[in-house]
Biotite code that builds the C-alpha atoms (Angstrom):
import biotite.structure as struc

atoms = struc.array([
    struc.Atom([-5.143, -48.716, 37.645], chain_id="A", res_id=1, res_name="GLN", atom_name="CA", element="C"),
    struc.Atom([-7.594, -48.068, 34.830], chain_id="A", res_id=2, res_name="VAL", atom_name="CA", element="C"),
    struc.Atom([-8.153, -44.413, 33.978], chain_id="A", res_id=3, res_name="GLN", atom_name="CA", element="C"),
    struc.Atom([-11.563, -43.284, 32.696], chain_id="A", res_id=4, res_name="LEU", atom_name="CA", element="C"),
    struc.Atom([-12.224, -40.322, 30.412], chain_id="A", res_id=5, res_name="VAL", atom_name="CA", element="C"),
    struc.Atom([-15.791, -39.238, 29.749], chain_id="A", res_id=6, res_name="GLU", atom_name="CA", element="C"),
    struc.Atom([-16.820, -37.045, 26.822], chain_id="A", res_id=7, res_name="SER", atom_name="CA", element="C"),
    struc.Atom([-19.800, -36.026, 24.735], chain_id="A", res_id=8, res_name="GLY", atom_name="CA", element="C"),
    struc.Atom([-21.705, -33.841, 27.136], chain_id="A", res_id=9, res_name="GLY", atom_name="CA", element="C"),
    struc.Atom([-23.074, -30.458, 26.246], chain_id="A", res_id=10, res_name="GLY", atom_name="CA", element="C"),
    struc.Atom([-25.999, -28.099, 26.275], chain_id="A", res_id=11, res_name="PHE", atom_name="CA", element="C"),
    struc.Atom([-29.227, -29.308, 24.680], chain_id="A", res_id=12, res_name="VAL", atom_name="CA", element="C"),
    struc.Atom([-32.875, -28.330, 24.675], chain_id="A", res_id=13, res_name="GLN", atom_name="CA", element="C"),
    struc.Atom([-35.505, -30.555, 26.230], chain_id="A", res_id=14, res_name="ALA", atom_name="CA", element="C"),
    struc.Atom([-36.399, -33.377, 23.878], chain_id="A", res_id=15, res_name="GLY", atom_name="CA", element="C"),
    struc.Atom([-32.941, -33.458, 22.368], chain_id="A", res_id=16, res_name="GLY", atom_name="CA", element="C"),
    struc.Atom([-30.321, -36.198, 22.335], chain_id="A", res_id=17, res_name="SER", atom_name="CA", element="C"),
    struc.Atom([-26.711, -36.678, 23.309], chain_id="A", res_id=18, res_name="LEU", atom_name="CA", element="C"),
    struc.Atom([-24.300, -39.585, 23.123], chain_id="A", res_id=19, res_name="ARG", atom_name="CA", element="C"),
    struc.Atom([-21.724, -39.908, 25.861], chain_id="A", res_id=20, res_name="LEU", atom_name="CA", element="C"),
    struc.Atom([-18.514, -41.888, 25.564], chain_id="A", res_id=21, res_name="SER", atom_name="CA", element="C"),
    struc.Atom([-16.222, -43.297, 28.227], chain_id="A", res_id=22, res_name="CYS", atom_name="CA", element="C"),
    struc.Atom([-12.755, -44.397, 27.194], chain_id="A", res_id=23, res_name="ALA", atom_name="CA", element="C"),
    struc.Atom([-10.849, -46.662, 29.559], chain_id="A", res_id=24, res_name="ALA", atom_name="CA", element="C"),
    struc.Atom([-7.061, -46.918, 29.561], chain_id="A", res_id=25, res_name="SER", atom_name="CA", element="C"),
    struc.Atom([-7.176, -50.649, 30.165], chain_id="A", res_id=26, res_name="GLY", atom_name="CA", element="C"),
    struc.Atom([-9.393, -53.644, 29.679], chain_id="A", res_id=27, res_name="SER", atom_name="CA", element="C"),
    struc.Atom([-12.934, -53.449, 31.031], chain_id="A", res_id=28, res_name="ILE", atom_name="CA", element="C"),
    struc.Atom([-14.067, -56.659, 29.388], chain_id="A", res_id=29, res_name="ALA", atom_name="CA", element="C"),
    struc.Atom([-14.685, -58.493, 32.645], chain_id="A", res_id=30, res_name="SER", atom_name="CA", element="C"),
    struc.Atom([-16.409, -55.605, 34.411], chain_id="A", res_id=31, res_name="ASN", atom_name="CA", element="C"),
    struc.Atom([-20.038, -54.645, 34.694], chain_id="A", res_id=32, res_name="VAL", atom_name="CA", element="C"),
    struc.Atom([-19.802, -51.023, 33.587], chain_id="A", res_id=33, res_name="MET", atom_name="CA", element="C"),
    struc.Atom([-22.201, -48.267, 34.448], chain_id="A", res_id=34, res_name="GLY", atom_name="CA", element="C"),
    struc.Atom([-23.024, -44.637, 33.920], chain_id="A", res_id=35, res_name="TRP", atom_name="CA", element="C"),
    struc.Atom([-23.624, -42.475, 36.950], chain_id="A", res_id=36, res_name="TYR", atom_name="CA", element="C"),
    struc.Atom([-24.775, -38.903, 37.311], chain_id="A", res_id=37, res_name="ARG", atom_name="CA", element="C"),
    struc.Atom([-24.580, -36.284, 39.995], chain_id="A", res_id=38, res_name="GLN", atom_name="CA", element="C"),
    struc.Atom([-26.807, -33.248, 39.985], chain_id="A", res_id=39, res_name="ALA", atom_name="CA", element="C"),
    struc.Atom([-25.999, -30.172, 42.101], chain_id="A", res_id=40, res_name="PRO", atom_name="CA", element="C"),
    struc.Atom([-26.768, -30.830, 45.750], chain_id="A", res_id=41, res_name="GLY", atom_name="CA", element="C"),
    struc.Atom([-27.569, -34.487, 45.152], chain_id="A", res_id=42, res_name="LYS", atom_name="CA", element="C"),
    struc.Atom([-25.754, -37.768, 45.604], chain_id="A", res_id=43, res_name="GLN", atom_name="CA", element="C"),
    struc.Atom([-24.237, -39.594, 42.690], chain_id="A", res_id=44, res_name="ARG", atom_name="CA", element="C"),
    struc.Atom([-26.652, -42.178, 41.301], chain_id="A", res_id=45, res_name="GLU", atom_name="CA", element="C"),
    struc.Atom([-26.237, -45.124, 38.973], chain_id="A", res_id=46, res_name="LEU", atom_name="CA", element="C"),
    struc.Atom([-28.495, -44.654, 35.960], chain_id="A", res_id=47, res_name="VAL", atom_name="CA", element="C"),
    struc.Atom([-27.474, -47.486, 33.632], chain_id="A", res_id=48, res_name="ALA", atom_name="CA", element="C"),
    struc.Atom([-25.315, -50.591, 33.706], chain_id="A", res_id=49, res_name="ALA", atom_name="CA", element="C"),
    struc.Atom([-24.285, -53.242, 31.219], chain_id="A", res_id=50, res_name="ARG", atom_name="CA", element="C"),
    struc.Atom([-22.489, -56.505, 31.763], chain_id="A", res_id=51, res_name="SER", atom_name="CA", element="C"),
    struc.Atom([-19.943, -57.905, 29.354], chain_id="A", res_id=52, res_name="SER", atom_name="CA", element="C"),
    struc.Atom([-22.581, -60.388, 28.217], chain_id="A", res_id=53, res_name="ARG", atom_name="CA", element="C"),
    struc.Atom([-25.041, -57.633, 27.364], chain_id="A", res_id=54, res_name="GLY", atom_name="CA", element="C"),
    struc.Atom([-27.401, -57.665, 30.320], chain_id="A", res_id=55, res_name="ALA", atom_name="CA", element="C"),
    struc.Atom([-28.606, -54.150, 31.068], chain_id="A", res_id=56, res_name="THR", atom_name="CA", element="C"),
    struc.Atom([-30.263, -52.354, 33.937], chain_id="A", res_id=57, res_name="ASN", atom_name="CA", element="C"),
    struc.Atom([-31.656, -48.818, 34.120], chain_id="A", res_id=58, res_name="TYR", atom_name="CA", element="C"),
    struc.Atom([-33.012, -46.638, 36.841], chain_id="A", res_id=59, res_name="THR", atom_name="CA", element="C"),
    struc.Atom([-36.715, -46.010, 36.384], chain_id="A", res_id=60, res_name="ASP", atom_name="CA", element="C"),
    struc.Atom([-36.367, -42.341, 35.478], chain_id="A", res_id=61, res_name="SER", atom_name="CA", element="C"),
    struc.Atom([-34.357, -43.101, 32.313], chain_id="A", res_id=62, res_name="VAL", atom_name="CA", element="C"),
    struc.Atom([-35.978, -46.334, 31.127], chain_id="A", res_id=63, res_name="LYS", atom_name="CA", element="C"),
    struc.Atom([-37.047, -46.113, 27.512], chain_id="A", res_id=64, res_name="GLY", atom_name="CA", element="C"),
    struc.Atom([-34.948, -42.970, 26.941], chain_id="A", res_id=65, res_name="ARG", atom_name="CA", element="C"),
    struc.Atom([-31.337, -43.982, 27.666], chain_id="A", res_id=66, res_name="PHE", atom_name="CA", element="C"),
    struc.Atom([-29.399, -46.876, 26.196], chain_id="A", res_id=67, res_name="SER", atom_name="CA", element="C"),
    struc.Atom([-26.028, -48.142, 27.395], chain_id="A", res_id=68, res_name="ILE", atom_name="CA", element="C"),
    struc.Atom([-23.689, -49.997, 25.088], chain_id="A", res_id=69, res_name="SER", atom_name="CA", element="C"),
    struc.Atom([-20.071, -51.008, 25.098], chain_id="A", res_id=70, res_name="ARG", atom_name="CA", element="C"),
    struc.Atom([-17.256, -51.966, 22.785], chain_id="A", res_id=71, res_name="ASP", atom_name="CA", element="C"),
    struc.Atom([-14.867, -54.160, 24.732], chain_id="A", res_id=72, res_name="ASN", atom_name="CA", element="C"),
    struc.Atom([-12.355, -54.202, 21.886], chain_id="A", res_id=73, res_name="ALA", atom_name="CA", element="C"),
    struc.Atom([-12.073, -50.420, 22.217], chain_id="A", res_id=74, res_name="LYS", atom_name="CA", element="C"),
    struc.Atom([-12.437, -50.378, 26.011], chain_id="A", res_id=75, res_name="ASN", atom_name="CA", element="C"),
    struc.Atom([-15.258, -47.893, 25.565], chain_id="A", res_id=76, res_name="THR", atom_name="CA", element="C"),
    struc.Atom([-18.712, -47.523, 27.054], chain_id="A", res_id=77, res_name="VAL", atom_name="CA", element="C"),
    struc.Atom([-21.459, -45.369, 25.548], chain_id="A", res_id=78, res_name="TYR", atom_name="CA", element="C"),
    struc.Atom([-24.674, -43.807, 26.777], chain_id="A", res_id=79, res_name="LEU", atom_name="CA", element="C"),
    struc.Atom([-27.232, -42.761, 24.195], chain_id="A", res_id=80, res_name="GLN", atom_name="CA", element="C"),
    struc.Atom([-29.621, -40.290, 25.780], chain_id="A", res_id=81, res_name="MET", atom_name="CA", element="C"),
    struc.Atom([-32.854, -39.410, 23.975], chain_id="A", res_id=82, res_name="ASN", atom_name="CA", element="C"),
    struc.Atom([-35.877, -37.318, 24.928], chain_id="A", res_id=83, res_name="SER", atom_name="CA", element="C"),
    struc.Atom([-33.763, -35.431, 27.421], chain_id="A", res_id=84, res_name="LEU", atom_name="CA", element="C"),
    struc.Atom([-35.468, -33.584, 30.250], chain_id="A", res_id=85, res_name="LYS", atom_name="CA", element="C"),
    struc.Atom([-34.264, -30.694, 32.411], chain_id="A", res_id=86, res_name="PRO", atom_name="CA", element="C"),
    struc.Atom([-34.042, -33.117, 35.343], chain_id="A", res_id=87, res_name="GLU", atom_name="CA", element="C"),
    struc.Atom([-31.357, -35.044, 33.437], chain_id="A", res_id=88, res_name="ASP", atom_name="CA", element="C"),
    struc.Atom([-29.014, -32.105, 33.982], chain_id="A", res_id=89, res_name="THR", atom_name="CA", element="C"),
    struc.Atom([-25.973, -33.410, 35.842], chain_id="A", res_id=90, res_name="ALA", atom_name="CA", element="C"),
    struc.Atom([-22.337, -34.372, 35.554], chain_id="A", res_id=91, res_name="VAL", atom_name="CA", element="C"),
    struc.Atom([-22.159, -37.858, 34.084], chain_id="A", res_id=92, res_name="TYR", atom_name="CA", element="C"),
    struc.Atom([-19.471, -40.371, 35.000], chain_id="A", res_id=93, res_name="TYR", atom_name="CA", element="C"),
    struc.Atom([-18.719, -43.940, 34.057], chain_id="A", res_id=94, res_name="CYS", atom_name="CA", element="C"),
    struc.Atom([-17.246, -46.582, 36.326], chain_id="A", res_id=95, res_name="ASN", atom_name="CA", element="C"),
    struc.Atom([-17.730, -50.163, 37.384], chain_id="A", res_id=96, res_name="THR", atom_name="CA", element="C"),
    struc.Atom([-21.251, -50.885, 38.559], chain_id="A", res_id=97, res_name="ALA", atom_name="CA", element="C"),
    struc.Atom([-20.200, -53.687, 40.877], chain_id="A", res_id=98, res_name="THR", atom_name="CA", element="C"),
    struc.Atom([-17.191, -54.332, 43.061], chain_id="A", res_id=99, res_name="GLY", atom_name="CA", element="C"),
    struc.Atom([-14.367, -51.903, 43.691], chain_id="A", res_id=100, res_name="VAL", atom_name="CA", element="C"),
    struc.Atom([-14.618, -48.862, 41.439], chain_id="A", res_id=101, res_name="PRO", atom_name="CA", element="C"),
    struc.Atom([-11.790, -47.531, 39.342], chain_id="A", res_id=102, res_name="PHE", atom_name="CA", element="C"),
    struc.Atom([-10.576, -44.024, 40.029], chain_id="A", res_id=103, res_name="SER", atom_name="CA", element="C"),
    struc.Atom([-13.285, -41.572, 39.039], chain_id="A", res_id=104, res_name="TRP", atom_name="CA", element="C"),
    struc.Atom([-12.790, -39.491, 35.920], chain_id="A", res_id=105, res_name="GLY", atom_name="CA", element="C"),
    struc.Atom([-13.648, -35.827, 35.537], chain_id="A", res_id=106, res_name="GLN", atom_name="CA", element="C"),
    struc.Atom([-17.081, -36.565, 34.163], chain_id="A", res_id=107, res_name="GLY", atom_name="CA", element="C"),
    struc.Atom([-18.902, -34.741, 31.404], chain_id="A", res_id=108, res_name="THR", atom_name="CA", element="C"),
    struc.Atom([-21.501, -32.038, 31.997], chain_id="A", res_id=109, res_name="GLN", atom_name="CA", element="C"),
    struc.Atom([-24.966, -32.432, 30.514], chain_id="A", res_id=110, res_name="VAL", atom_name="CA", element="C"),
    struc.Atom([-27.271, -29.441, 30.678], chain_id="A", res_id=111, res_name="THR", atom_name="CA", element="C"),
    struc.Atom([-30.845, -29.656, 29.430], chain_id="A", res_id=112, res_name="VAL", atom_name="CA", element="C"),
    struc.Atom([-32.838, -26.464, 29.063], chain_id="A", res_id=113, res_name="SER", atom_name="CA", element="C"),
    struc.Atom([-36.608, -26.321, 29.240], chain_id="A", res_id=114, res_name="SER", atom_name="CA", element="C"),
])
């Protein structure tokens, strides 16, 4: 079973940027990988996904601000987040975007102040 470890979160002012990383303990090369977030009192939502061939998909609220990338050789997925807004505050997780998910990691907290 692949283990996922997210990192890179933090506290940032509105308009700032953060880069999240997700390190997998095994190969993710064949998986469509995604970044999810869960805000307090809300359901977890998929915000970005990227296939191994480079096709990407974003939820409308982050289009033009977030960018997902991956390095299959390092079994790592990244999320570059720019122009952050207070409504981006959440715990961010990575996992497969299709099929059976891996076990969920601890996530990384992102807090955006206004």
